[in-house]
N, C-alpha and C positions, 0 to 999 in steps of 0.2 A: 450504506451508501458508498458508491465509488465515484470519485471525481477524476475525469481524464482531462489533462491539460493540453490545450492546443496553442499553436502559434497564432498570434493576433493577425498577422499579415496574410499568412497562407491558409490558415484554418486546419493545417495538418497537425496530427498528434505529435507531441513533444517526447513521448516515451516516459512520462511521469504521471503518477496518480496518487491520490489519497483515498484511503479506505477508512470509513467510520462505522462503528458498531453501536448498537442500541444499548448494550450493557457491558460492563467491565469483564465479566467472565468470558463472554464471547471473544472480546479483544485479546484477552490473555491466551485463550485456547488457540487462536490463529497465530499469535506470536510464537507460542510454544511449538506449534505444528511446523512452522517454517524455519525455526531457529536452527542454524547450522546447515541450511539448504545449500547444496553444492551443485545441483542440476541446473539451477537458474541463477547465474551470478548477478542478474539485474535486480533480484529481490533482496532487499536488505531491511529487515525489521527495524523500526525505529522505536525510540522510547514512547510509550503511550502517553497521551495527554488525557488524564482522567479527571 
């Protein structure tokens, strides 16, 4: 699931999102895939909440 956050007043996207995975291995694979990403500086993997 991907949650995109919007400004309450304008309804415009804030540029923030949360991604949820159904299972821990999928979450780990996504974090490993993007770890060290340099092409998109807006993407920063966070610590997973398992």
